Each structure stands twice: as C-alpha cells, then as structure tokens.
PyMOL Python script that loads the backbone (N, CA, C, O; Angstrom):
from pymol import cmd

cmd.read_pdbstr("""\
ATOM      1  N   MET A   1       0.764  -1.200  -0.085  1.00  0.00           N
ATOM      2  CA  MET A   1       0.080  -0.036   0.064  1.00  0.00           C
ATOM      3  C   MET A   1       0.575   1.098  -0.254  1.00  0.00           C
ATOM      4  O   MET A   1       0.154   1.781  -1.187  1.00  0.00           O
ATOM      5  N   ARG A   2       1.897   1.528   0.795  1.00  0.00           N
ATOM      6  CA  ARG A   2       2.935   2.133   0.821  1.00  0.00           C
ATOM      7  C   ARG A   2       3.493   2.741  -0.393  1.00  0.00           C
ATOM      8  O   ARG A   2       3.799   3.895  -0.692  1.00  0.00           O
ATOM      9  N   ARG A   3       3.542   1.281  -1.179  1.00  0.00           N
ATOM     10  CA  ARG A   3       4.340   1.801  -2.612  1.00  0.00           C
ATOM     11  C   ARG A   3       3.325   2.495  -3.593  1.00  0.00           C
ATOM     12  O   ARG A   3       3.683   3.434  -4.304  1.00  0.00           O
ATOM     13  N   LYS A   4       1.794   1.899  -3.603  1.00  0.00           N
ATOM     14  CA  LYS A   4       0.636   2.732  -4.526  1.00  0.00           C
ATOM     15  C   LYS A   4       0.923   3.908  -4.138  1.00  0.00           C
ATOM     16  O   LYS A   4       1.270   4.765  -4.949  1.00  0.00           O
ATOM     17  N   ARG A   5       0.810   4.186  -2.621  1.00  0.00           N
ATOM     18  CA  ARG A   5       1.307   6.151  -2.364  1.00  0.00           C
ATOM     19  C   ARG A   5       1.909   6.626  -3.089  1.00  0.00           C
ATOM     20  O   ARG A   5       1.516   7.320  -4.027  1.00  0.00           O
ATOM     21  N   ARG A   6       3.497   6.221  -2.675  1.00  0.00           N
ATOM     22  CA  ARG A   6       4.493   7.097  -3.303  1.00  0.00           C
ATOM     23  C   ARG A   6       4.547   6.739  -4.668  1.00  0.00           C
ATOM     24  O   ARG A   6       5.496   7.403  -5.087  1.00  0.00           O
ATOM     25  N   SER A   7       4.133   6.140  -5.530  1.00  0.00           N
ATOM     26  CA  SER A   7       3.912   5.953  -7.106  1.00  0.00           C
ATOM     27  C   SER A   7       2.853   7.000  -7.557  1.00  0.00           C
ATOM     28  O   SER A   7       2.958   7.562  -8.647  1.00  0.00           O
ATOM     29  N   SER A   8       1.600   7.307  -6.502  1.00  0.00           N
ATOM     30  CA  SER A   8       0.854   8.297  -7.341  1.00  0.00           C
ATOM     31  C   SER A   8       1.386   9.707  -7.185  1.00  0.00           C
ATOM     32  O   SER A   8       1.401  10.648  -7.980  1.00  0.00           O
ATOM     33  N   ILE A   9       1.999   9.543  -5.425  1.00  0.00           N
ATOM     34  CA  ILE A   9       3.027  10.892  -5.552  1.00  0.00           C
ATOM     35  C   ILE A   9       3.490  11.712  -6.395  1.00  0.00           C
ATOM     36  O   ILE A   9       3.398  12.921  -6.612  1.00  0.00           O
ATOM     37  N   LEU A  10       4.430  10.111  -7.194  1.00  0.00           N
ATOM     38  CA  LEU A  10       5.210  10.645  -7.884  1.00  0.00           C
ATOM     39  C   LEU A  10       4.984  10.927  -9.383  1.00  0.00           C
ATOM     40  O   LEU A  10       5.819  11.360 -10.177  1.00  0.00           O
ATOM     41  N   VAL A  11       3.562  10.567  -9.646  1.00  0.00           N
ATOM     42  CA  VAL A  11       3.078  10.635 -10.621  1.00  0.00           C
ATOM     43  C   VAL A  11       2.403  11.938 -10.884  1.00  0.00           C
ATOM     44  O   VAL A  11       2.423  12.441 -12.007  1.00  0.00           O
ATOM     45  N   ARG A  12       1.777  12.521  -9.817  1.00  0.00           N
ATOM     46  CA  ARG A  12       1.059  13.895  -9.281  1.00  0.00           C
ATOM     47  C   ARG A  12       1.983  14.789  -9.900  1.00  0.00           C
ATOM     48  O   ARG A  12       1.691  15.561 -10.814  1.00  0.00           O
ATOM     49  N   ALA A  13       3.527  14.614  -9.176  1.00  0.00           N
ATOM     50  CA  ALA A  13       4.462  15.316  -9.548  1.00  0.00           C
ATOM     51  C   ALA A  13       4.923  15.712 -10.748  1.00  0.00           C
ATOM     52  O   ALA A  13       5.031  16.811 -11.292  1.00  0.00           O
ATOM     53  N   ALA A  14       5.182  14.570 -11.066  1.00  0.00           N
ATOM     54  CA  ALA A  14       5.446  14.432 -12.685  1.00  0.00           C
ATOM     55  C   ALA A  14       4.526  15.145 -13.449  1.00  0.00           C
ATOM     56  O   ALA A  14       5.047  16.038 -14.118  1.00  0.00           O
ATOM     57  N   LEU A  15       3.176  15.015 -13.569  1.00  0.00           N
ATOM     58  CA  LEU A  15       1.995  15.830 -13.825  1.00  0.00           C
ATOM     59  C   LEU A  15       2.103  17.401 -13.548  1.00  0.00           C
ATOM     60  O   LEU A  15       1.894  18.391 -14.250  1.00  0.00           O
ATOM     61  N   PHE A  16       2.424  17.254 -12.525  1.00  0.00           N
ATOM     62  CA  PHE A  16       2.530  18.938 -11.802  1.00  0.00           C
ATOM     63  C   PHE A  16       3.841  19.844 -13.196  1.00  0.00           C
ATOM     64  O   PHE A  16       3.789  20.723 -14.056  1.00  0.00           O
ATOM     65  N   CYS A  17       4.577  19.142 -12.766  1.00  0.00           N
ATOM     66  CA  CYS A  17       5.771  19.324 -13.589  1.00  0.00           C
ATOM     67  C   CYS A  17       5.469  19.617 -15.152  1.00  0.00           C
ATOM     68  O   CYS A  17       5.666  20.762 -15.557  1.00  0.00           O
ATOM     69  N   PHE A  18       4.970  18.571 -16.097  1.00  0.00           N
ATOM     70  CA  PHE A  18       4.535  18.765 -17.263  1.00  0.00           C
ATOM     71  C   PHE A  18       3.642  20.080 -17.486  1.00  0.00           C
ATOM     72  O   PHE A  18       3.775  20.981 -18.315  1.00  0.00           O
ATOM     73  N   ALA A  19       2.716  19.900 -16.506  1.00  0.00           N
ATOM     74  CA  ALA A  19       1.708  21.208 -16.768  1.00  0.00           C
ATOM     75  C   ALA A  19       2.057  22.390 -16.628  1.00  0.00           C
ATOM     76  O   ALA A  19       1.525  23.352 -17.182  1.00  0.00           O
ATOM     77  N   LEU A  20       3.350  22.426 -15.575  1.00  0.00           N
ATOM     78  CA  LEU A  20       3.890  23.840 -15.624  1.00  0.00           C
ATOM     79  C   LEU A  20       5.079  24.095 -16.669  1.00  0.00           C
ATOM     80  O   LEU A  20       5.320  25.287 -16.860  1.00  0.00           O
ATOM     81  N   TYR A  21       5.671  23.399 -17.202  1.00  0.00           N
ATOM     82  CA  TYR A  21       6.082  23.342 -18.548  1.00  0.00           C
ATOM     83  C   TYR A  21       5.426  24.053 -19.523  1.00  0.00           C
ATOM     84  O   TYR A  21       5.603  25.220 -19.875  1.00  0.00           O
ATOM     85  N   ALA A  22       4.447  23.015 -20.026  1.00  0.00           N
ATOM     86  CA  ALA A  22       3.280  23.594 -20.930  1.00  0.00           C
ATOM     87  C   ALA A  22       2.921  24.823 -20.950  1.00  0.00           C
ATOM     88  O   ALA A  22       2.776  25.463 -21.991  1.00  0.00           O
ATOM     89  N   ALA A  23       2.747  25.265 -19.823  1.00  0.00           N
ATOM     90  CA  ALA A  23       1.804  27.104 -19.625  1.00  0.00           C
ATOM     91  C   ALA A  23       2.884  27.840 -19.729  1.00  0.00           C
ATOM     92  O   ALA A  23       2.841  29.016 -20.091  1.00  0.00           O
ATOM     93  N   PHE A  24       3.916  27.245 -19.434  1.00  0.00           N
ATOM     94  CA  PHE A  24       5.326  28.449 -19.593  1.00  0.00           C
ATOM     95  C   PHE A  24       5.793  28.453 -21.002  1.00  0.00           C
ATOM     96  O   PHE A  24       6.331  29.466 -21.448  1.00  0.00           O
ATOM     97  N   THR A  25       5.614  27.294 -21.808  1.00  0.00           N
ATOM     98  CA  THR A  25       6.222  27.294 -23.072  1.00  0.00           C
ATOM     99  C   THR A  25       4.682  27.764 -24.003  1.00  0.00           C
ATOM    100  O   THR A  25       4.699  27.958 -25.218  1.00  0.00           O
ATOM    101  N   ILE A  26       3.693  27.857 -23.323  1.00  0.00           N
ATOM    102  CA  ILE A  26       2.467  28.408 -24.576  1.00  0.00           C
ATOM    103  C   ILE A  26       2.697  29.979 -24.322  1.00  0.00           C
ATOM    104  O   ILE A  26       2.569  30.750 -25.272  1.00  0.00           O
ATOM    105  N   VAL A  27       3.035  30.454 -23.050  1.00  0.00           N
ATOM    106  CA  VAL A  27       2.910  31.812 -22.815  1.00  0.00           C
ATOM    107  C   VAL A  27       4.285  32.579 -23.592  1.00  0.00           C
ATOM    108  O   VAL A  27       4.309  33.681 -24.140  1.00  0.00           O
ATOM    109  N   ARG A  28       5.322  31.650 -23.437  1.00  0.00           N
ATOM    110  CA  ARG A  28       6.433  32.256 -24.344  1.00  0.00           C
ATOM    111  C   ARG A  28       6.294  32.198 -25.699  1.00  0.00           C
ATOM    112  O   ARG A  28       6.957  33.046 -26.297  1.00  0.00           O
ATOM    113  N   LEU A  29       5.516  31.324 -26.497  1.00  0.00           N
ATOM    114  CA  LEU A  29       5.187  31.078 -27.616  1.00  0.00           C
ATOM    115  C   LEU A  29       4.206  32.186 -28.014  1.00  0.00           C
ATOM    116  O   LEU A  29       4.100  32.528 -29.192  1.00  0.00           O
ATOM    117  N   GLN A  30       3.516  32.725 -27.068  1.00  0.00           N
ATOM    118  CA  GLN A  30       2.497  33.830 -27.369  1.00  0.00           C
ATOM    119  C   GLN A  30       3.061  35.193 -27.716  1.00  0.00           C
ATOM    120  O   GLN A  30       2.849  36.050 -28.574  1.00  0.00           O
ATOM    121  N   LEU A  31       3.949  35.011 -26.578  1.00  0.00           N
ATOM    122  CA  LEU A  31       5.141  36.633 -26.853  1.00  0.00           C
ATOM    123  C   LEU A  31       5.804  36.654 -28.027  1.00  0.00           C
ATOM    124  O   LEU A  31       6.153  37.661 -28.642  1.00  0.00           O
ATOM    125  N   ASP A  32       6.011  35.262 -28.401  1.00  0.00           N
ATOM    126  CA  ASP A  32       7.070  35.264 -29.621  1.00  0.00           C
ATOM    127  C   ASP A  32       6.067  35.725 -30.888  1.00  0.00           C
ATOM    128  O   ASP A  32       6.266  36.618 -31.711  1.00  0.00           O
ATOM    129  N   ILE A  33       4.739  34.667 -30.747  1.00  0.00           N
ATOM    130  CA  ILE A  33       4.006  35.255 -32.249  1.00  0.00           C
ATOM    131  C   ILE A  33       3.682  36.516 -32.156  1.00  0.00           C
ATOM    132  O   ILE A  33       3.472  37.010 -33.264  1.00  0.00           O
ATOM    133  N   SER A  34       3.514  37.478 -30.984  1.00  0.00           N
ATOM    134  CA  SER A  34       3.116  39.056 -31.290  1.00  0.00           C
ATOM    135  C   SER A  34       4.137  39.552 -31.495  1.00  0.00           C
ATOM    136  O   SER A  34       3.948  40.656 -32.006  1.00  0.00           O
ATOM    137  N   ARG A  35       5.515  39.254 -31.328  1.00  0.00           N
ATOM    138  CA  ARG A  35       6.388  39.775 -31.471  1.00  0.00           C
ATOM    139  C   ARG A  35       6.644  39.767 -32.906  1.00  0.00           C
ATOM    140  O   ARG A  35       6.993  40.777 -33.517  1.00  0.00           O
ATOM    141  N   LYS A  36       6.472  38.634 -33.438  1.00  0.00           N
ATOM    142  CA  LYS A  36       6.532  38.430 -34.785  1.00  0.00           C
ATOM    143  C   LYS A  36       5.525  39.488 -35.562  1.00  0.00           C
ATOM    144  O   LYS A  36       5.981  40.168 -36.482  1.00  0.00           O
ATOM    145  N   ASN A  37       4.340  39.588 -35.220  1.00  0.00           N
ATOM    146  CA  ASN A  37       3.099  40.022 -35.473  1.00  0.00           C
ATOM    147  C   ASN A  37       3.852  41.510 -35.790  1.00  0.00           C
ATOM    148  O   ASN A  37       3.891  42.063 -36.890  1.00  0.00           O
ATOM    149  N   ASN A  38       4.262  41.855 -34.903  1.00  0.00           N
ATOM    150  CA  ASN A  38       4.785  43.716 -34.790  1.00  0.00           C
ATOM    151  C   ASN A  38       5.603  43.692 -35.973  1.00  0.00           C
ATOM    152  O   ASN A  38       5.354  44.566 -36.803  1.00  0.00           O
ATOM    153  N   GLU A  39       6.496  42.906 -36.219  1.00  0.00           N
ATOM    154  CA  GLU A  39       7.764  43.054 -37.389  1.00  0.00           C
ATOM    155  C   GLU A  39       6.763  42.851 -38.644  1.00  0.00           C
ATOM    156  O   GLU A  39       6.593  43.647 -39.568  1.00  0.00           O
ATOM    157  N   LEU A  40       6.299  41.917 -38.503  1.00  0.00           N
ATOM    158  CA  LEU A  40       5.523  41.874 -39.689  1.00  0.00           C
ATOM    159  C   LEU A  40       4.683  42.867 -40.169  1.00  0.00           C
ATOM    160  O   LEU A  40       4.479  42.900 -41.382  1.00  0.00           O
ATOM    161  N   LYS A  41       4.053  43.847 -39.297  1.00  0.00           N
ATOM    162  CA  LYS A  41       3.515  45.471 -39.581  1.00  0.00           C
ATOM    163  C   LYS A  41       4.623  46.269 -39.760  1.00  0.00           C
ATOM    164  O   LYS A  41       4.635  47.089 -40.678  1.00  0.00           O
ATOM    165  N   GLU A  42       5.354  46.170 -39.173  1.00  0.00           N
ATOM    166  CA  GLU A  42       6.663  47.316 -39.520  1.00  0.00           C
ATOM    167  C   GLU A  42       7.178  46.483 -41.242  1.00  0.00           C
ATOM    168  O   GLU A  42       7.281  47.271 -42.182  1.00  0.00           O
ATOM    169  N   ILE A  43       7.303  45.814 -41.369  1.00  0.00           N
ATOM    170  CA  ILE A  43       7.777  45.181 -42.813  1.00  0.00           C
ATOM    171  C   ILE A  43       6.965  45.701 -43.702  1.00  0.00           C
ATOM    172  O   ILE A  43       7.464  46.466 -44.528  1.00  0.00           O
ATOM    173  N   GLN A  44       5.514  45.417 -43.757  1.00  0.00           N
ATOM    174  CA  GLN A  44       4.686  45.570 -44.363  1.00  0.00           C
ATOM    175  C   GLN A  44       4.753  46.906 -44.698  1.00  0.00           C
ATOM    176  O   GLN A  44       5.140  47.085 -45.852  1.00  0.00           O
ATOM    177  N   ALA A  45       4.459  48.076 -43.960  1.00  0.00           N
ATOM    178  CA  ALA A  45       4.580  49.402 -43.992  1.00  0.00           C
ATOM    179  C   ALA A  45       5.774  49.666 -44.568  1.00  0.00           C
ATOM    180  O   ALA A  45       5.736  50.759 -45.132  1.00  0.00           O
ATOM    181  N   GLU A  46       6.870  49.095 -44.666  1.00  0.00           N
ATOM    182  CA  GLU A  46       8.138  49.270 -45.403  1.00  0.00           C
ATOM    183  C   GLU A  46       7.964  49.186 -47.106  1.00  0.00           C
ATOM    184  O   GLU A  46       8.272  49.966 -48.006  1.00  0.00           O
ATOM    185  N   ILE A  47       7.358  47.928 -47.085  1.00  0.00           N
ATOM    186  CA  ILE A  47       6.923  47.433 -48.698  1.00  0.00           C
ATOM    187  C   ILE A  47       6.087  48.217 -48.991  1.00  0.00           C
ATOM    188  O   ILE A  47       6.016  48.385 -50.208  1.00  0.00           O
ATOM    189  N   ASP A  48       5.061  49.072 -48.120  1.00  0.00           N
ATOM    190  CA  ASP A  48       3.882  50.145 -48.974  1.00  0.00           C
ATOM    191  C   ASP A  48       4.986  51.303 -49.242  1.00  0.00           C
ATOM    192  O   ASP A  48       4.906  51.787 -50.371  1.00  0.00           O
ATOM    193  N   ALA A  49       5.822  51.741 -48.555  1.00  0.00           N
ATOM    194  CA  ALA A  49       6.306  52.766 -48.555  1.00  0.00           C
ATOM    195  C   ALA A  49       7.273  52.614 -50.017  1.00  0.00           C
ATOM    196  O   ALA A  49       7.250  53.454 -50.916  1.00  0.00           O
ATOM    197  N   VAL A  50       7.980  51.557 -50.030  1.00  0.00           N
ATOM    198  CA  VAL A  50       8.732  50.907 -51.313  1.00  0.00           C
ATOM    199  C   VAL A  50       8.042  50.977 -52.829  1.00  0.00           C
ATOM    200  O   VAL A  50       8.430  51.392 -53.922  1.00  0.00           O
ATOM    201  N   SER A  51       6.818  50.358 -52.333  1.00  0.00           N
ATOM    202  CA  SER A  51       5.846  50.385 -53.628  1.00  0.00           C
ATOM    203  C   SER A  51       5.515  51.350 -54.111  1.00  0.00           C
ATOM    204  O   SER A  51       5.311  51.404 -55.324  1.00  0.00           O
ATOM    205  N   GLY A  52       5.330  52.626 -53.131  1.00  0.00           N
ATOM    206  CA  GLY A  52       4.787  53.880 -53.419  1.00  0.00           C
ATOM    207  C   GLY A  52       6.175  54.478 -54.534  1.00  0.00           C
ATOM    208  O   GLY A  52       6.038  54.881 -55.689  1.00  0.00           O
ATOM    209  N   GLU A  53       7.395  54.373 -53.789  1.00  0.00           N
ATOM    210  CA  GLU A  53       8.357  54.904 -54.429  1.00  0.00           C
ATOM    211  C   GLU A  53       8.756  54.467 -55.762  1.00  0.00           C
ATOM    212  O   GLU A  53       9.168  55.233 -56.633  1.00  0.00           O
ATOM    213  N   ASN A  54       8.605  53.081 -55.901  1.00  0.00           N
ATOM    214  CA  ASN A  54       8.540  52.317 -57.541  1.00  0.00           C
ATOM    215  C   ASN A  54       7.534  52.772 -58.209  1.00  0.00           C
ATOM    216  O   ASN A  54       7.818  53.317 -59.276  1.00  0.00           O
ATOM    217  N   ASP A  55       6.335  52.711 -57.883  1.00  0.00           N
ATOM    218  CA  ASP A  55       5.268  53.391 -58.928  1.00  0.00           C
ATOM    219  C   ASP A  55       5.704  54.932 -59.158  1.00  0.00           C
ATOM    220  O   ASP A  55       5.797  55.312 -60.325  1.00  0.00           O
ATOM    221  N   ALA A  56       6.021  55.984 -57.943  1.00  0.00           N
ATOM    222  CA  ALA A  56       6.490  57.435 -58.777  1.00  0.00           C
ATOM    223  C   ALA A  56       7.208  57.323 -60.120  1.00  0.00           C
ATOM    224  O   ALA A  56       6.932  57.850 -61.198  1.00  0.00           O
ATOM    225  N   LEU A  57       8.635  56.138 -59.627  1.00  0.00           N
ATOM    226  CA  LEU A  57       9.743  56.276 -60.182  1.00  0.00           C
ATOM    227  C   LEU A  57       9.319  55.388 -61.572  1.00  0.00           C
ATOM    228  O   LEU A  57       9.920  55.630 -62.619  1.00  0.00           O
ATOM    229  N   ARG A  58       8.216  54.310 -61.531  1.00  0.00           N
ATOM    230  CA  ARG A  58       8.018  54.080 -63.104  1.00  0.00           C
ATOM    231  C   ARG A  58       7.369  55.050 -63.882  1.00  0.00           C
ATOM    232  O   ARG A  58       7.492  55.435 -65.044  1.00  0.00           O
ATOM    233  N   GLU A  59       6.440  55.427 -62.670  1.00  0.00           N
ATOM    234  CA  GLU A  59       5.388  56.963 -63.923  1.00  0.00           C
ATOM    235  C   GLU A  59       6.767  57.736 -64.491  1.00  0.00           C
ATOM    236  O   GLU A  59       6.833  57.955 -65.701  1.00  0.00           O
ATOM    237  N   SER A  60       7.790  58.120 -63.673  1.00  0.00           N
ATOM    238  CA  SER A  60       8.406  59.014 -64.032  1.00  0.00           C
ATOM    239  C   SER A  60       9.277  58.578 -65.084  1.00  0.00           C
ATOM    240  O   SER A  60       9.644  59.550 -65.744  1.00  0.00           O
ATOM    241  N   LEU A  61       9.754  57.486 -65.499  1.00  0.00           N
ATOM    242  CA  LEU A  61      10.268  56.898 -66.826  1.00  0.00           C
ATOM    243  C   LEU A  61       9.683  56.664 -67.724  1.00  0.00           C
ATOM    244  O   LEU A  61      10.183  56.983 -68.803  1.00  0.00           O
ATOM    245  N   GLU A  62       8.475  56.062 -67.711  1.00  0.00           N
ATOM    246  CA  GLU A  62       7.333  56.477 -68.667  1.00  0.00           C
ATOM    247  C   GLU A  62       6.749  57.506 -69.182  1.00  0.00           C
ATOM    248  O   GLU A  62       6.086  57.490 -70.219  1.00  0.00           O
ATOM    249  N   LEU A  63       7.082  58.971 -68.103  1.00  0.00           N
ATOM    250  CA  LEU A  63       7.229  60.580 -68.848  1.00  0.00           C
ATOM    251  C   LEU A  63       8.237  60.559 -69.445  1.00  0.00           C
ATOM    252  O   LEU A  63       8.252  61.145 -70.527  1.00  0.00           O
ATOM    253  N   GLY A  64       9.292  59.973 -69.037  1.00  0.00           N
ATOM    254  CA  GLY A  64      10.727  60.417 -69.745  1.00  0.00           C
ATOM    255  C   GLY A  64      10.934  60.076 -71.198  1.00  0.00           C
ATOM    256  O   GLY A  64      11.641  60.637 -72.035  1.00  0.00           O
ATOM    257  N   THR A  65      10.052  58.890 -71.311  1.00  0.00           N
ATOM    258  CA  THR A  65      10.224  58.759 -72.947  1.00  0.00           C
ATOM    259  C   THR A  65       9.350  59.331 -73.625  1.00  0.00           C
ATOM    260  O   THR A  65       9.484  59.211 -74.843  1.00  0.00           O
ATOM    261  N   SER A  66       8.155  60.146 -73.121  1.00  0.00           N
ATOM    262  CA  SER A  66       7.632  60.710 -74.115  1.00  0.00           C
ATOM    263  C   SER A  66       8.121  61.978 -74.884  1.00  0.00           C
ATOM    264  O   SER A  66       8.748  62.830 -74.255  1.00  0.00           O
ATOM    265  N   GLU A  67       7.901  62.122 -76.027  1.00  0.00           N
ATOM    266  CA  GLU A  67       8.692  63.150 -77.064  1.00  0.00           C
ATOM    267  C   GLU A  67       8.351  64.393 -76.101  1.00  0.00           C
ATOM    268  O   GLU A  67       9.261  64.963 -75.498  1.00  0.00           O
ATOM    269  N   SER A  68       7.228  64.729 -75.997  1.00  0.00           N
ATOM    270  CA  SER A  68       6.835  66.057 -75.106  1.00  0.00           C
ATOM    271  C   SER A  68       7.759  66.371 -73.764  1.00  0.00           C
ATOM    272  O   SER A  68       8.024  67.482 -73.307  1.00  0.00           O
ATOM    273  N   TYR A  69       8.111  65.266 -73.338  1.00  0.00           N
ATOM    274  CA  TYR A  69       8.270  65.771 -71.694  1.00  0.00           C
ATOM    275  C   TYR A  69       9.947  66.208 -71.660  1.00  0.00           C
ATOM    276  O   TYR A  69      10.604  66.963 -70.944  1.00  0.00           O
ATOM    277  N   ILE A  70      10.362  65.049 -73.178  1.00  0.00           N
ATOM    278  CA  ILE A  70      11.860  65.443 -73.344  1.00  0.00           C
ATOM    279  C   ILE A  70      12.264  66.982 -74.250  1.00  0.00           C
ATOM    280  O   ILE A  70      13.390  67.470 -74.339  1.00  0.00           O
ATOM    281  N   ALA A  71      11.097  67.482 -74.802  1.00  0.00           N
ATOM    282  CA  ALA A  71      10.984  69.090 -75.463  1.00  0.00           C
ATOM    283  C   ALA A  71      10.900  69.672 -73.970  1.00  0.00           C
ATOM    284  O   ALA A  71      11.864  70.238 -73.454  1.00  0.00           O
ATOM    285  N   SER A  72       9.937  69.529 -73.456  1.00  0.00           N
ATOM    286  CA  SER A  72       9.776  70.407 -72.205  1.00  0.00           C
ATOM    287  C   SER A  72      11.070  70.517 -71.277  1.00  0.00           C
ATOM    288  O   SER A  72      11.492  71.640 -70.998  1.00  0.00           O
ATOM    289  N   ILE A  73      11.661  69.459 -70.830  1.00  0.00           N
ATOM    290  CA  ILE A  73      13.164  69.766 -70.273  1.00  0.00           C
ATOM    291  C   ILE A  73      14.245  70.137 -71.021  1.00  0.00           C
ATOM    292  O   ILE A  73      15.242  70.613 -70.478  1.00  0.00           O
ATOM    293  N   ALA A  74      14.174  69.987 -72.120  1.00  0.00           N
ATOM    294  CA  ALA A  74      14.956  70.690 -73.287  1.00  0.00           C
ATOM    295  C   ALA A  74      15.163  72.026 -73.196  1.00  0.00           C
ATOM    296  O   ALA A  74      16.173  72.718 -73.070  1.00  0.00           O
ATOM    297  N   ARG A  75      13.704  72.308 -73.307  1.00  0.00           N
ATOM    298  CA  ARG A  75      13.435  73.970 -73.234  1.00  0.00           C
ATOM    299  C   ARG A  75      13.727  74.397 -72.101  1.00  0.00           C
ATOM    300  O   ARG A  75      14.289  75.489 -72.014  1.00  0.00           O
ATOM    301  N   ASP A  76      13.427  73.661 -70.971  1.00  0.00           N
ATOM    302  CA  ASP A  76      13.704  74.306 -69.540  1.00  0.00           C
ATOM    303  C   ASP A  76      15.544  74.650 -69.098  1.00  0.00           C
ATOM    304  O   ASP A  76      15.956  75.387 -68.203  1.00  0.00           O
ATOM    305  N   ASN A  77      16.323  73.853 -70.050  1.00  0.00           N
ATOM    306  CA  ASN A  77      17.769  73.836 -69.946  1.00  0.00           C
ATOM    307  C   ASN A  77      18.090  74.737 -71.232  1.00  0.00           C
ATOM    308  O   ASN A  77      19.148  74.401 -71.765  1.00  0.00           O
ATOM    309  N   GLY A  78      17.461  75.752 -71.829  1.00  0.00           N
ATOM    310  CA  GLY A  78      18.111  76.413 -73.182  1.00  0.00           C
ATOM    311  C   GLY A  78      17.913  75.989 -74.290  1.00  0.00           C
ATOM    312  O   GLY A  78      17.723  76.912 -75.083  1.00  0.00           O
ATOM    313  N   TYR A  79      17.852  74.718 -74.864  1.00  0.00           N
ATOM    314  CA  TYR A  79      18.070  74.060 -75.814  1.00  0.00           C
ATOM    315  C   TYR A  79      16.403  74.615 -76.674  1.00  0.00           C
ATOM    316  O   TYR A  79      15.366  74.910 -76.081  1.00  0.00           O
ATOM    317  N   ALA A  80      16.614  74.613 -78.079  1.00  0.00           N
ATOM    318  CA  ALA A  80      15.353  74.813 -79.066  1.00  0.00           C
ATOM    319  C   ALA A  80      15.172  74.278 -80.312  1.00  0.00           C
ATOM    320  O   ALA A  80      16.271  74.105 -80.838  1.00  0.00           O
ATOM    321  N   VAL A  81      14.262  73.942 -81.012  1.00  0.00           N
ATOM    322  CA  VAL A  81      14.065  73.193 -82.012  1.00  0.00           C
ATOM    323  C   VAL A  81      14.238  74.184 -83.176  1.00  0.00           C
ATOM    324  O   VAL A  81      13.606  75.221 -83.373  1.00  0.00           O
ATOM    325  N   SER A  82      15.092  73.717 -83.804  1.00  0.00           N
ATOM    326  CA  SER A  82      16.024  74.721 -85.135  1.00  0.00           C
ATOM    327  C   SER A  82      14.657  75.278 -85.406  1.00  0.00           C
ATOM    328  O   SER A  82      13.614  74.641 -85.252  1.00  0.00           O
ATOM    329  N   GLY A  83      14.755  76.635 -85.863  1.00  0.00           N
ATOM    330  CA  GLY A  83      13.472  77.493 -86.716  1.00  0.00           C
ATOM    331  C   GLY A  83      12.386  77.903 -85.590  1.00  0.00           C
ATOM    332  O   GLY A  83      11.437  78.658 -85.799  1.00  0.00           O
ATOM    333  N   GLU A  84      12.669  77.314 -84.439  1.00  0.00           N
ATOM    334  CA  GLU A  84      11.833  77.880 -83.119  1.00  0.00           C
ATOM    335  C   GLU A  84      12.214  78.878 -82.616  1.00  0.00           C
ATOM    336  O   GLU A  84      13.421  79.087 -82.493  1.00  0.00           O
ATOM    337  N   ARG A  85      11.014  80.003 -82.074  1.00  0.00           N
ATOM    338  CA  ARG A  85      11.482  81.453 -81.704  1.00  0.00           C
ATOM    339  C   ARG A  85      11.795  81.101 -80.108  1.00  0.00           C
ATOM    340  O   ARG A  85      10.970  80.419 -79.501  1.00  0.00           O
ATOM    341  N   VAL A  86      12.537  81.392 -79.692  1.00  0.00           N
ATOM    342  CA  VAL A  86      13.083  81.483 -78.092  1.00  0.00           C
ATOM    343  C   VAL A  86      12.857  83.143 -77.659  1.00  0.00           C
ATOM    344  O   VAL A  86      13.386  84.127 -78.175  1.00  0.00           O
ATOM    345  N   MET A  87      11.814  83.077 -76.448  1.00  0.00           N
ATOM    346  CA  MET A  87      11.561  84.260 -76.096  1.00  0.00           C
ATOM    347  C   MET A  87      11.741  84.230 -74.461  1.00  0.00           C
ATOM    348  O   MET A  87      11.217  83.471 -73.646  1.00  0.00           O
ATOM    349  N   ILE A  88      12.610  85.257 -74.271  1.00  0.00           N
ATOM    350  CA  ILE A  88      13.288  85.125 -72.941  1.00  0.00           C
ATOM    351  C   ILE A  88      12.547  86.478 -71.751  1.00  0.00           C
ATOM    352  O   ILE A  88      12.569  87.702 -71.623  1.00  0.00           O
ATOM    353  N   ASP A  89      11.998  85.364 -71.143  1.00  0.00           N
ATOM    354  CA  ASP A  89      11.151  86.541 -70.029  1.00  0.00           C
ATOM    355  C   ASP A  89      12.111  87.271 -69.079  1.00  0.00           C
ATOM    356  O   ASP A  89      12.713  86.661 -68.195  1.00  0.00           O
ATOM    357  N   THR A  90      12.233  88.541 -69.274  1.00  0.00           N
ATOM    358  CA  THR A  90      13.265  89.752 -68.500  1.00  0.00           C
ATOM    359  C   THR A  90      12.871  90.186 -67.487  1.00  0.00           C
ATOM    360  O   THR A  90      13.640  90.357 -66.542  1.00  0.00           O
ATOM    361  N   SER A  91      11.453  90.502 -67.416  1.00  0.00           N
ATOM    362  CA  SER A  91      10.633  91.229 -66.511  1.00  0.00           C
ATOM    363  C   SER A  91      10.757  90.679 -65.204  1.00  0.00           C
ATOM    364  O   SER A  91      10.346  91.470 -64.355  1.00  0.00           O
ATOM    365  N   SER A  92      11.245  89.437 -64.670  1.00  0.00           N
ATOM    366  CA  SER A  92      11.137  89.001 -63.657  1.00  0.00           C
ATOM    367  C   SER A  92      12.507  89.166 -62.969  1.00  0.00           C
ATOM    368  O   SER A  92      12.666  88.967 -61.765  1.00  0.00           O
ATOM    369  N   LYS A  93      13.546  89.566 -63.870  1.00  0.00           N
ATOM    370  CA  LYS A  93      15.061  89.796 -63.284  1.00  0.00           C
ATOM    371  C   LYS A  93      15.285  90.986 -62.349  1.00  0.00           C
ATOM    372  O   LYS A  93      16.404  91.203 -61.882  1.00  0.00           O
TER     373      LYS A  93
END
""", "prot")
cmd.dss("prot")
cmd.show_as("cartoon", "prot")
cmd.util.cbc("prot")
cmd.orient("prot")
C-alpha cells in the first residue's frame, strides 16, 4: 500500500511539472507570436512605402520617354528646335 501511495505522489508531481512546463511554453510562444506580428506590420509598412516610390519612379520613367516631356526638359535647359523662336522673360529679373 505504501508503494502505491509513493508512485501516486510521483505521478502527480510529474504531471504538475509537465503542466507547469506546458504553461510556460505556451506563454513564451504567445509572446513570440506577438513580437513577430509587430515585425510583420513594420515590414509591411516598409513594403508599402517602397512600392509607392517604385510607382512614382515607374511613372517618371514612362514620362521620360515621351517626346513632349523630353522637349519640355530641353526647353527648360535652354535648348530649342531649329526654326523655333525663343522668348526670354526679362521682366522677372
């Protein structure tokens, strides 16, 4: 009878230790999941920002290949098409 009681106490102690270990593991994993979700949100925000920059650069690239855009940049830098009259605004100086 004494032997059964001793094994019963050992089984209970082992179960208690296992339950304690499982509880700590679950809490630690939940904290890790929360941390990783925050990292995911930060990375997603960075991806959105970079995607916006990429769209702006893509649009700028598409505009840069049009004839009218190239002509307007050339005029801003003082170039003109042959036969074109160049007007210089001196009133603002």
